[in-house]
Backbone bond lengths (Angstrom), bond angles and torsions (degrees), N, CA, C in turn:
res aa  C-N    CA-C-N  psi(-1)  N-CA   C-N-CA  omega(-1)  CA-C   N-CA-C  phi
1 X - - - 1.443 - - 1.526 108.63 -
2 X 1.306 115.39 139.56 1.458 121.49 175.32 1.524 108.95 -122.92
3 X 1.326 115.26 144.55 1.453 121.62 177.02 1.521 108.45 -117.39
4 X 1.314 116.53 130.26 1.457 122.55 176.51 1.524 106.63 -117.41
5 X 1.334 115.96 117.38 1.460 120.17 -175.91 1.525 109.91 -106.71
6 X 1.322 115.27 127.74 1.460 123.23 177.22 1.519 108.31 -130.27
7 X 1.305 115.42 161.94 1.461 119.53 176.72 1.523 108.24 -125.71
8 X 1.322 116.23 128.84 1.459 124.13 174.69 1.524 106.54 -116.18
9 X 1.317 115.78 102.81 1.462 121.53 -174.28 1.531 108.87 55.72
10 X 1.324 118.49 -116.05 1.469 120.75 -179.23 1.532 112.23 -101.85
11 X 1.321 116.95 18.28 1.463 121.71 -178.37 1.528 109.98 -111.07
12 X 1.322 116.05 126.38 1.461 121.08 174.68 1.522 107.95 -89.33
13 X 1.323 116.26 124.86 1.460 121.87 177.87 1.520 107.74 -108.97
14 X 1.326 115.08 121.94 1.463 120.97 176.59 1.521 107.07 -111.12
15 X 1.328 115.54 108.65 1.462 121.27 176.95 1.527 107.43 -90.30
16 X 1.313 115.43 124.09 1.462 122.06 -176.87 1.518 108.41 -105.05
17 X 1.322 115.17 136.24 1.460 120.15 178.90 1.524 108.78 -130.63
18 X 1.327 116.38 128.41 1.463 120.46 178.50 1.515 112.28 112.35
19 X 1.329 114.88 -140.18 1.462 121.34 -177.14 1.524 110.64 -114.82
20 X 1.323 115.72 137.86 1.462 121.60 176.13 1.528 105.72 -105.17
21 X 1.325 114.64 88.36 1.459 120.58 -174.92 1.530 110.70 -129.12
22 X 1.321 115.81 -171.07 1.464 122.14 -177.05 1.523 112.11 -53.58
23 X 1.307 117.15 -36.88 1.462 121.05 -176.38 1.523 112.99 -81.62
24 X 1.325 117.37 -28.46 1.455 120.94 -174.06 1.523 114.70 -105.95
25 X 1.321 117.90 -21.48 1.466 119.62 -176.22 1.538 113.36 -61.98
26 X 1.350 120.47 -29.17 1.471 117.94 176.61 1.533 113.35 -59.30
27 X 1.324 117.54 -33.08 1.473 120.29 177.86 1.520 110.53 -66.19
28 X 1.327 116.59 -42.22 1.462 120.58 177.93 1.526 110.12 -66.75
29 X 1.316 117.28 -41.70 1.469 121.94 178.93 1.534 109.57 -58.47
30 X 1.322 116.10 -45.70 1.463 121.49 -179.07 1.529 110.89 -63.14
31 X 1.325 117.57 -43.44 1.466 121.36 -179.42 1.529 110.87 -66.17
32 X 1.322 117.28 -43.68 1.466 119.91 177.96 1.524 111.11 -60.79
33 X 1.320 116.24 -46.00 1.470 120.52 179.68 1.525 110.27 -61.57
34 X 1.314 117.30 -40.74 1.464 121.56 179.29 1.526 110.91 -61.89
35 X 1.321 117.16 -46.08 1.468 120.70 -179.99 1.530 111.02 -62.75
36 X 1.309 116.44 -44.12 1.468 120.65 -178.88 1.534 110.17 -67.51
37 X 1.339 116.73 -42.62 1.468 120.82 179.81 1.526 112.19 -65.45
38 X 1.330 116.92 -25.61 1.460 120.85 177.58 1.527 111.89 -86.47
39 X 1.319 116.78 7.70 1.452 120.95 172.69 1.519 115.88 90.46
40 X 1.333 117.30 8.70 1.468 119.08 178.10 1.523 108.94 -67.72
41 X 1.337 115.81 134.55 1.463 121.34 -176.81 1.518 113.53 -109.64
42 X 1.332 116.54 -11.06 1.466 120.24 -179.10 1.523 108.57 -134.31
43 X 1.338 115.32 116.76 1.465 120.67 -179.00 1.523 109.33 -128.49
44 X 1.326 114.81 130.83 1.457 122.26 176.46 1.519 107.98 -115.83
45 X 1.330 116.40 123.03 1.464 121.50 175.67 1.517 108.78 -102.17
46 X 1.324 115.87 118.75 1.464 121.86 -178.17 1.529 109.14 -98.82
47 X 1.321 115.91 115.22 1.464 123.32 -177.14 1.526 112.81 -99.35
48 X 1.317 118.27 14.09 1.464 120.78 -174.35 1.533 112.40 -55.69
49 X 1.328 118.04 -34.18 1.465 121.23 -177.30 1.528 112.94 -105.56
50 X 1.339 116.22 18.90 1.469 120.79 177.19 1.518 108.69 -94.14
51 X 1.315 115.59 128.48 1.458 120.79 -178.67 1.529 113.24 -99.59
52 X 1.344 116.50 -20.63 1.460 119.60 -172.82 1.525 109.60 -155.81
53 X 1.321 115.95 142.52 1.461 122.14 171.86 1.522 107.82 -139.28
54 X 1.326 116.70 139.68 1.465 120.05 177.66 1.530 109.44 -115.57
55 X 1.325 115.91 -172.33 1.464 119.96 -174.96 1.527 112.44 -63.96
56 X 1.321 117.95 -31.94 1.467 119.11 177.78 1.524 110.35 -69.02
57 X 1.330 117.18 -33.68 1.455 120.87 175.06 1.513 111.23 -66.28
58 X 1.329 116.70 -42.42 1.466 120.58 176.55 1.526 110.90 -62.00
59 X 1.335 115.82 -42.20 1.469 120.14 179.07 1.530 110.75 -61.96
60 X 1.336 116.78 -38.35 1.461 121.33 177.31 1.526 110.65 -61.96
61 X 1.320 116.94 -43.47 1.461 120.83 179.55 1.527 111.45 -66.09
62 X 1.313 116.71 -41.40 1.466 120.54 178.74 1.527 110.21 -63.48
63 X 1.321 116.75 -43.03 1.462 120.86 178.31 1.536 110.47 -62.15
64 X 1.336 116.13 -43.09 1.461 120.16 178.17 1.516 111.79 -62.46
65 X 1.315 116.42 -41.80 1.469 121.10 178.54 1.527 110.70 -62.93
66 X 1.324 116.83 -42.40 1.464 120.26 179.59 1.525 111.13 -63.23
67 X 1.337 116.67 -42.90 1.466 119.97 178.32 1.524 110.95 -64.71
68 X 1.319 115.93 -40.79 1.460 120.12 179.93 1.527 110.25 -64.88
69 X 1.318 116.81 -41.68 1.470 120.18 178.55 1.530 111.30 -62.56
70 X 1.342 116.74 -39.26 1.466 120.19 178.78 1.524 111.67 -64.21
71 X 1.319 116.10 -32.57 1.470 119.73 -179.69 1.534 111.76 -90.83
72 X 1.337 116.62 9.91 1.475 123.26 178.52 1.531 111.86 62.70
73 X 1.327 115.80 33.08 1.454 120.14 178.52 1.517 111.60 -101.72
74 X 1.328 115.06 -175.18 1.457 121.37 -178.25 1.523 108.96 -129.74
75 X 1.308 116.24 139.44 1.454 124.72 -171.07 1.524 107.72 -131.55
76 X 1.336 118.15 122.41 1.461 121.65 -177.39 1.526 109.42 -129.98
77 X 1.338 115.76 142.80 1.462 122.13 175.10 1.520 108.55 -110.06
78 X 1.332 117.04 146.78 1.456 119.68 175.77 1.527 110.06 -145.77
79 X 1.328 114.70 163.61 1.456 121.19 173.59 1.513 116.13 73.16
80 X 1.334 118.04 21.75 1.461 119.84 179.60 1.529 109.74 -71.17
81 X 1.339 116.34 128.06 1.467 118.22 175.96 1.530 108.38 -73.11
82 X 1.317 116.60 170.31 1.466 120.31 -172.56 1.527 112.75 -62.52
83 X 1.326 118.66 -36.58 1.467 119.47 -178.78 1.527 111.18 -70.54
84 X 1.328 117.56 -37.23 1.463 119.79 177.66 1.528 109.86 -71.67
85 X 1.321 117.44 -40.01 1.466 119.77 177.74 1.531 110.16 -62.13
86 X 1.331 117.21 -37.36 1.468 120.75 177.19 1.522 111.10 -58.87
87 X 1.335 117.13 -39.32 1.468 121.38 177.98 1.526 109.39 -62.62
88 X 1.329 116.84 -42.59 1.465 120.71 178.17 1.522 110.77 -62.73
89 X 1.330 117.17 -39.77 1.465 120.47 178.55 1.523 111.67 -65.65
90 X 1.325 117.00 -46.33 1.464 121.09 -178.92 1.530 110.44 -61.77
91 X 1.331 115.78 -40.13 1.466 120.18 179.31 1.534 112.14 -80.93
92 X 1.328 115.63 -0.75 1.470 123.19 -178.80 1.526 112.57 60.51
93 X 1.323 115.20 32.69 1.456 120.75 177.92 1.520 112.40 -93.85
94 X 1.332 116.46 -8.98 1.464 119.94 178.84 1.520 111.24 -65.68
95 X 1.329 117.40 -21.19 1.457 121.28 176.11 1.521 113.03 -94.27
96 X 1.317 116.72 -9.26 1.465 121.67 -179.16 1.528 110.49 -91.33
97 X 1.327 115.82 -42.69 1.462 121.69 -179.12 1.523 110.30 -95.49
98 X 1.328 115.53 151.54 1.456 120.59 168.62 1.524 105.20 -84.03
99 X 1.337 116.72 118.74 1.460 121.82 -177.39 1.526 109.02 -120.24
100 X 1.327 115.64 126.41 1.461 121.68 178.80 1.527 108.93 -120.37
101 X 1.331 115.92 156.24 1.464 120.51 -177.26 1.516 113.55 -70.92
102 X 1.325 117.01 -45.46 1.467 120.59 -173.82 1.533 110.79 -122.45
103 X 1.326 114.72 165.28 1.456 119.64 177.05 1.529 110.26 -62.31
104 X 1.322 117.42 -39.71 1.468 120.52 178.44 1.527 110.44 -60.53
105 X 1.325 117.21 -44.06 1.463 120.87 177.94 1.536 110.80 -62.20
106 X 1.331 116.00 -40.14 1.454 120.75 178.44 1.519 112.37 -64.48
107 X 1.342 115.62 -43.27 1.466 120.19 177.11 1.526 110.75 -62.18
108 X 1.323 116.75 -42.61 1.464 121.34 178.55 1.522 111.11 -61.77
109 X 1.334 117.50 -37.38 1.473 121.25 -179.79 1.520 111.88 -68.22
110 X 1.327 117.38 -23.51 1.458 121.55 -178.57 1.524 113.53 -93.49
111 X 1.317 117.73 -6.32 1.475 119.95 -178.18 1.500 111.62 -81.08
C-alpha cells in the first residue's frame, strides 16, 4: 500500500493505492493519527486506487473517524469501487461515513 498526501487549501487529501489489510492498515492508522494530532480538521481519503479492504482496514477507518469526531473535525471517503462500497453497505458503515463518488465531490463536501 502507498499513501500520497496532498493539501488542498485546508483539506488534507490522502490518496491510497493498493490494499488496506492487516499488513498495511497500521501505516494508514499512523498517518491518520499524525494528521489529526497536527490539528488537521478536514481529511479526505481517496480510495480510487484501492482494490481490497478487510476488517482491520475498516477498524482503522472507524478509529480515524472517532478521533476526528473528538477533535471536531470532518472525515470524508471518496472513490470507493463497487465491491468496497458493498462491504461498507453490508457492515452498515455507508450511513456512518460520508462517502462521495469523486475526489472533487469529496473536496466540495469538506468546504
